[in-house]
C-alpha positions as a printed Julia matrix, in Angstrom:
390×3 Matrix{Float64}:
   0.27   -0.22  -0.62
   1.11    3.86  -0.56
   1.93    5.95   2.1
  -0.1     9.27   3.04
   2.06   11.74   2.05
   2.63   15.01   4.55
  -0.06   17.42   2.73
  -2.73   14.35   2.77
  -2.17   13.58   6.84
  -2.39   17.45   7.22
  -5.52   17.83   4.75
  -7.28   14.5    7.23
  -6.06   16.15  10.28
  -7.82   19.4    9.27
 -10.92   17.74   7.96
 -11.63   15.53  11.06
 -10.2    18.36  13.77
 -13.35   20.75  12.57
 -15.91   18.19  12.28
 -15.61   17.2   16.09
 -15.36   21.04  16.9
 -18.45   21.82  14.67
 -20.44   19.12  16.2
 -19.36   19.28  19.59
 -20.38   23.67  19.55
 -23.97   21.83  17.94
 -24.37   19.7   20.92
 -23.54   21.95  23.32
 -25.67   24.54  22.26
 -28.69   22.65  20.76
 -28.91   20.04  24.01
 -28.71   23.13  26.58
 -31.09   25.04  24.44
 -33.96   22.18  24.3
 -33.41   21.91  28.11
 -34.83   25.15  28.75
 -37.7    24.36  25.93
 -38.69   21.34  27.42
 -38.13   22.57  30.88
 -40.33   25.71  29.65
 -43.43   23.57  28.01
 -43.93   20.25  29.76
 -42.06   21.2   33.27
 -38.66   20.27  34.7
 -39.64   16.64  35.53
 -39.26   16.07  31.6
 -36.24   18.63  30.77
 -33.81   15.6   31.26
 -35.31   14.06  28.01
 -32.95   16.16  25.53
 -29.6    14.8   27.74
 -31.07   10.74  27.31
 -32.07   12.14  23.88
 -28.3    12.67  22.79
 -26.65    9.71  25.37
 -28.35    7.37  23.21
 -27.8     8.52  19.85
 -24.37    8.87  20.4
 -24.04    5.63  21.82
 -25.6     3.92  18.72
 -24.2     6.33  16.1
 -20.82    5.0   17.56
 -21.27    1.51  17.2
 -23.0     2.09  13.75
 -20.23    4.12  12.46
 -17.4     1.34  14.13
 -19.6    -1.25  11.96
 -19.15    0.76   8.31
 -15.77    1.79   8.45
 -14.12   -1.12   7.17
 -15.85   -1.35   4.62
 -16.94    2.51   3.86
 -14.11    4.22   4.29
 -13.71    7.26   6.66
 -14.7    10.2    4.16
 -18.51    8.4    3.24
 -19.29    7.23   6.6
 -18.7    10.49   7.91
 -20.09   12.41   5.9
 -23.39   10.12   5.92
 -23.33   10.63   9.92
 -22.66   14.46   9.3
 -25.48   14.62   7.22
 -28.12   12.89   9.27
 -26.56   15.39  12.08
 -27.49   18.28  10.07
 -31.91   16.8    8.93
 -31.61   16.45  12.54
 -30.6    19.83  13.73
 -33.28   21.01  11.4
 -35.81   18.36  12.37
 -34.5    20.12  15.98
 -34.62   23.62  14.31
 -38.61   22.73  14.1
 -39.23   21.79  17.04
 -37.86   24.49  18.8
 -40.45   27.12  16.57
 -43.69   25.28  17.35
 -42.33   24.24  21.07
 -43.16   20.55  19.77
 -41.32   18.04  22.07
 -41.37   15.0   19.56
 -39.69   16.88  16.93
 -37.19   18.47  19.12
 -36.43   15.5   21.37
 -35.85   13.43  17.17
 -34.22   15.6   15.82
 -31.68   15.48  18.9
 -31.78   11.68  18.62
 -30.33   12.51  15.11
 -27.79   14.55  15.8
 -26.32   12.44  18.46
 -25.59    9.51  14.99
 -23.99   12.48  14.06
 -21.79   12.64  17.26
 -21.09    9.21  17.21
 -19.06    9.29  14.52
 -17.58   12.29  15.43
 -16.16   11.03  18.65
 -14.28    7.65  16.86
 -12.68   10.77  14.53
  -9.88   10.51  17.39
  -9.2     6.88  16.28
  -9.24    7.76  12.83
  -6.49   10.45  13.31
  -4.28    7.84  15.66
  -4.47    5.7   11.68
  -2.61    8.3   10.9
   0.13    8.77  12.6
   2.95    5.65  13.7
   2.73    4.4   17.16
   4.94    6.73  18.86
   2.92    9.65  17.88
  -0.81    7.82  18.23
  -1.15    9.19  21.22
  -0.91   12.81  20.66
  -2.28   12.52  17.02
  -5.61   11.7   18.38
  -5.31   13.67  21.23
  -5.19   16.88  19.21
  -8.94   15.57  18.1
 -10.35   15.43  21.54
  -8.87   18.52  22.37
 -11.25   20.25  19.58
 -13.87   19.55  21.99
 -12.22   22.56  23.76
 -14.11   24.43  20.64
 -17.46   23.41  21.38
 -17.2    23.47  25.35
 -16.36   27.72  23.89
 -18.39   28.57  21.45
 -21.46   26.59  22.28
 -22.48   28.83  25.61
 -20.61   31.65  24.38
 -23.12   32.03  21.03
 -26.52   31.48  22.53
 -27.39   34.7   23.98
 -26.52   36.03  20.21
 -28.08   33.66  18.27
 -31.43   33.66  20.83
 -30.97   37.78  20.02
 -30.95   36.97  16.38
 -34.38   34.77  16.33
 -35.76   37.07  18.27
 -34.81   39.51  15.97
 -36.93   37.46  13.43
 -40.11   37.02  14.97
 -38.99   33.39  15.94
 -38.75   31.64  20.03
 -35.57   32.53  21.39
 -34.37   29.63  22.13
 -34.52   28.91  18.81
 -31.43   30.47  18.23
 -28.84   27.67  19.26
 -30.84   25.29  17.6
 -30.61   27.0   14.58
 -26.83   27.99  15.2
 -26.34   23.94  15.31
 -28.18   23.52  11.56
 -25.35   25.62  10.39
 -22.54   23.98  12.48
 -23.8    20.63  11.55
 -23.96   21.76   7.56
 -20.28   23.24   8.33
 -19.39   19.82   9.57
 -20.89   17.92   6.86
 -18.51   20.23   4.76
 -15.48   19.46   6.3
 -15.6    16.23   6.09
 -15.88   16.39   2.53
 -12.13   17.55   2.24
 -11.12   13.97   3.73
  -8.9    12.43   0.5
 -11.17    9.59  -1.23
  -7.78    7.04  -0.43
  -5.9     6.73   3.04
  -4.59    3.77   3.32
  -4.38    1.39   6.49
  -1.85    0.9    8.79
   0.11   -2.23   8.17
   0.44   -4.05  11.14
   1.39   -7.62  11.83
  -2.12   -9.46  14.1
  -2.37   -9.62  17.19
  -2.9   -12.86  19.24
  -6.02  -13.35  21.16
  -4.63  -12.91  24.76
  -3.9    -9.88  24.13
  -6.81   -8.06  22.13
  -8.65   -9.59  24.74
  -6.18   -8.13  27.37
  -6.14   -4.71  24.74
 -10.09   -4.15  24.8
 -10.55   -4.81  29.42
  -7.96   -2.86  30.21
  -9.19    0.41  28.73
 -13.23   -0.56  28.82
 -13.54   -1.05  32.47
 -11.64    2.2   32.72
 -12.79    4.14  30.2
 -16.53    3.7   32.04
 -15.88    4.33  35.49
 -14.28    7.14  34.79
 -17.3     8.21  32.71
 -19.66    7.14  35.6
 -17.76    9.19  38.05
 -17.28   12.48  35.78
 -20.85   12.9   34.8
 -22.1    11.86  37.82
 -19.82   14.36  39.86
 -20.58   16.57  37.16
 -24.76   16.71  36.87
 -24.91   17.27  40.87
 -22.26   20.18  41.27
 -24.73   22.25  39.89
 -27.2    21.24  41.98
 -25.3    21.07  44.81
 -24.77   25.15  44.27
 -27.93   26.35  43.94
 -28.46   24.57  47.01
 -26.24   26.93  49.1
 -27.67   29.34  47.3
 -25.17   29.99  44.07
 -26.79   31.73  41.16
 -25.7    30.52  37.08
 -22.36   32.99  37.56
 -21.18   30.52  40.13
 -22.15   27.52  38.34
 -20.74   29.02  35.01
 -17.37   29.11  36.73
 -16.91   26.17  38.51
 -18.8    24.39  35.26
 -15.73   26.42  33.19
 -12.88   25.18  35.27
 -14.44   21.4   34.17
 -15.03   21.83  31.38
 -11.08   23.19  30.92
 -10.13   19.96  32.61
 -12.05   17.79  30.23
 -10.32   19.08  26.87
  -7.58   22.22  26.85
  -5.14   19.58  28.08
  -5.71   16.59  25.65
  -2.76   17.16  24.23
  -0.85   17.46  27.38
  -2.24   13.5   27.91
  -1.69   12.52  24.47
   2.27   13.15  25.01
   1.84   11.61  28.56
   0.39    8.34  27.23
   3.15    8.73  24.13
   6.29    8.96  26.58
   5.16    6.31  29.26
   2.38    4.26  27.59
  -1.74    3.93  27.65
  -1.89    1.74  30.93
   0.67    5.46  32.41
  -2.23    6.97  31.53
  -4.52    5.68  32.25
  -3.71    4.82  36.19
  -2.36    8.26  36.4
  -6.29    9.72  35.45
  -8.29    7.08  37.57
  -5.87    8.41  40.95
  -6.92   12.03  39.45
 -10.74   11.48  39.63
 -10.48   10.04  43.15
  -8.26   12.87  44.24
 -11.43   14.94  42.61
 -13.85   13.06  44.57
 -11.9    13.54  47.95
 -11.6    17.22  47.1
 -15.2    17.71  45.89
 -15.44   15.9   49.78
 -13.54   17.8   52.16
 -15.21   21.56  50.4
 -18.78   20.45  49.54
 -19.06   24.27  49.73
 -15.92   26.11  49.12
 -17.3    27.86  45.0
 -14.29   29.91  45.32
 -11.42   27.19  45.23
 -12.01   24.03  47.01
 -15.52   23.21  44.45
 -13.8    24.22  41.77
 -10.55   23.24  41.77
 -12.2    19.33  42.64
 -14.12   20.49  39.25
 -11.14   20.55  36.64
  -9.15   17.67  38.74
 -12.63   15.7   37.57
 -12.48   16.92  34.45
  -8.65   16.39  33.83
  -8.76   12.59  35.25
 -11.56   11.79  32.69
  -9.62   12.82  30.5
  -6.15   10.99  30.63
  -8.45    8.03  31.02
 -10.04    9.1   27.51
  -7.32    9.41  26.21
  -4.9     6.16  27.82
  -7.92    4.33  26.77
  -8.7     5.35  23.71
  -4.69    4.88  22.91
  -4.73    1.67  23.74
  -7.48    0.67  21.58
  -5.59    2.4   18.35
  -2.92    0.16  19.31
  -3.79   -3.59  21.16
  -6.1    -4.11  18.54
  -5.85   -6.52  15.61
  -6.79   -4.77  12.02
  -9.89   -6.54  10.86
 -12.02   -6.01  14.31
 -10.22   -2.39  15.14
 -13.6    -0.45  14.18
 -16.14   -2.07  15.79
 -14.14   -2.93  18.71
 -13.74    0.55  19.13
 -17.45    1.79  18.53
 -18.88   -0.91  20.16
 -16.22    0.68  23.67
 -17.36    3.95  22.69
 -21.58    2.89  22.81
 -20.58    0.8   25.82
 -18.93    4.17  27.89
 -21.88    6.82  26.03
 -24.97    4.33  27.65
 -22.6     4.58  30.73
 -23.56    8.29  31.1
 -27.05    7.37  31.13
 -26.72    5.16  33.88
 -24.61    7.87  36.11
 -27.08   10.66  34.77
 -29.96    8.87  35.86
 -28.15    7.6   38.99
 -26.79   10.53  40.23
 -29.96   12.51  41.38
 -30.34    9.12  43.6
 -27.6     9.58  45.3
 -27.69   12.88  45.62
 -31.74   12.28  47.21
 -30.94    9.81  49.27
 -26.84   10.78  50.59
 -26.5    15.0   49.94
 -23.37   16.02  47.39
 -21.05   13.89  49.63
 -22.8    10.61  49.18
 -22.15   11.28  45.06
 -18.4    11.87  45.68
 -17.44    8.52  47.59
 -19.42    6.73  45.2
 -17.59    8.59  42.45
 -14.02    7.98  44.14
 -15.12    3.98  44.39
 -15.75    4.03  41.1
 -12.85    5.35  40.09
 -10.87    3.52  42.23
 -12.3     0.03  41.9
 -10.63   -0.45  38.1
  -7.28    0.28  39.73
  -7.46   -3.18  42.01
  -9.43   -5.08  39.83
  -6.9    -4.5   36.85
  -4.16   -4.58  39.56
  -5.61   -8.21  41.02
  -5.8    -9.33  37.33
  -1.78   -8.8   36.74
  -1.09  -10.99  39.95
  -2.99  -13.41  38.82
């Protein structure tokens, strides 16, 4: 097979980065606006439905993209997924204009399908580079999430003002931004080279393949459960202690910075010291974050921002390290399918964490959420250590 030129590699990385950044921008703004629309129209008890639709769509999209990539290639699969997301954003926009629940949720589900493919873009980036650079390559695509984390919320108010100027409901504005962003992602995917050579590798043995799946899967699910549970209940904790949206926004900004902004550092750690060290470090940081939240549950200017930053960066270390291991230790003929399946399981864990964290908070407050999160973070370390000891 031929090798990818420097220009072709740069073009691929640029298209992958842009697609993830635009899908994340669309998802953040759309989910936030939809939550507020549903809460206003159907009551707060139903306000979690947009998040559930997004998670289920992303899980299904990751699984489907993983199955389709080997036979159809990255350009076709990502283009199709982003086109579905753009159509979904249009459906959601119609729901926002009419404040209709069903088209709004259906649209979010379809955007999630495209987002599932975007999540797998980190593995496609890793495939472009030799083994010693794969951690950095995939972490650069993870870093693209920073764009969405910043742009999505920042565009909400201006988009709402524009929508009001047209005589539309204010919250339809951020949904219209999602339409433009998903269309932009589809355009970006069209710039992927038509033919990207696959890596030539010696197939790994069955025992190595099994180990290569079990370790990152257990760690990534545990990290997702911990991160989502604590993150979801932190705004509730702050509100219960009399803090407004300004404080909530500051604390969550620290969390989002940890989740995405330092991804290139995580990639370098994975390349320098290996995926296992990166994952174990991330689980340790997650445990430290929950301990910090437990020790300072009301310190909104110190303890909680630090805890939420560590929560985000611990998750990032596990996510990048686990992804790096999955990009190295799997047989070429099954890699995409396994990666898609792992992502689907991880995203499904988000739904479980989001639902379960509310019950934990109701039963024992923020302290119980932090304790359970810490146990979940430490459990994979204990399980994998015992397995290594056998």
